[in-house]
C-alpha positions as CSV (number, residue, x, y, z in Angstrom):
1,M,41.0,134.3,139.4
2,T,40.5,137.5,137.4
3,K,40.3,135.5,134.1
4,V,37.6,133.3,135.6
5,A,35.7,136.3,136.7
6,L,36.1,137.9,133.3
7,F,35.0,134.7,131.6
8,C,31.9,134.3,133.8
9,S,30.9,138.0,133.4
10,L,31.4,137.8,129.6
11,L,29.4,134.6,129.4
12,L,26.5,135.9,131.4
13,S,26.4,139.2,129.7
14,H,26.6,137.7,126.2
15,W,23.9,135.2,127.0
16,I,21.5,137.8,128.4
17,I,22.1,140.3,125.6
18,Q,21.8,137.5,123.0
19,F,18.4,136.5,124.4
20,L,17.1,140.1,124.5
21,V,18.3,140.8,121.0
22,W,16.8,137.6,119.7
23,A,13.5,138.5,121.3
24,Y,13.3,141.9,119.6
25,A,15.1,141.0,116.3
26,T,12.0,141.3,114.2
27,R,10.9,144.7,115.4
28,N,13.9,146.8,114.5
29,S,16.5,146.6,111.7
30,F,19.4,147.7,114.0
31,V,18.5,145.0,116.6
32,H,18.3,142.5,113.7
33,Y,21.9,143.5,112.7
34,V,23.1,143.1,116.3
35,W,21.4,139.7,116.4
36,N,23.4,138.7,113.3
37,V,26.6,139.7,114.9
38,L,25.9,138.1,118.3
39,S,24.6,134.8,116.9
40,A,27.7,134.2,114.7
41,P,29.1,131.7,114.2
42,L,27.2,128.8,115.7
43,F,23.7,129.8,114.6
44,Y,24.9,129.9,111.0
45,I,26.7,126.6,111.2
46,S,23.9,124.6,113.0
47,Q,20.9,125.8,111.0
48,S,19.0,122.6,111.2
49,L,19.5,122.3,115.0
50,N,18.3,125.8,115.8
51,N,14.6,125.0,115.9
52,E,14.9,122.0,118.2
53,H,17.9,122.9,120.3
54,F,17.9,126.7,120.4
55,W,19.0,127.1,124.0
56,V,21.8,124.6,123.6
57,V,23.1,126.4,120.6
58,A,22.7,129.8,122.2
59,T,24.6,128.6,125.3
60,M,27.4,127.1,123.2
61,N,27.6,130.3,121.2
62,S,27.9,132.4,124.4
63,L,30.6,130.0,125.7
64,L,32.5,130.4,122.4
65,W,32.3,134.2,122.5
66,A,33.3,134.3,126.2
67,A,36.3,132.1,125.6
68,C,37.5,134.1,122.6
69,L,37.0,137.5,124.3
70,T,38.7,136.3,127.5
71,F,41.7,135.2,125.4
72,L,41.9,138.5,123.6
73,V,41.5,140.6,126.7
74,G,44.2,138.5,128.4
75,R,46.5,139.0,125.5
76,I,46.0,142.7,125.4
77,L,46.5,143.1,129.1
78,T,49.7,141.1,129.1
79,K,51.2,143.2,126.3
80,Q,50.7,146.4,128.3
């Protein structure tokens, strides 16, 4: 149950932060850098789909990040 809660919290937080950083990416160079990190890898792979299916790509990107981070945190916690 803890991995499910971790996954859901990572998914929701990444999705919200990704949206906020996307909204302010043109105003600040630091925020633009954070957008480049958070939008990797799917926004670079699916460049032609970004205009028409932005929220689908953003959600899939958040799912990918949440899955990877949940796996890494689970690995780190089981080693301790």
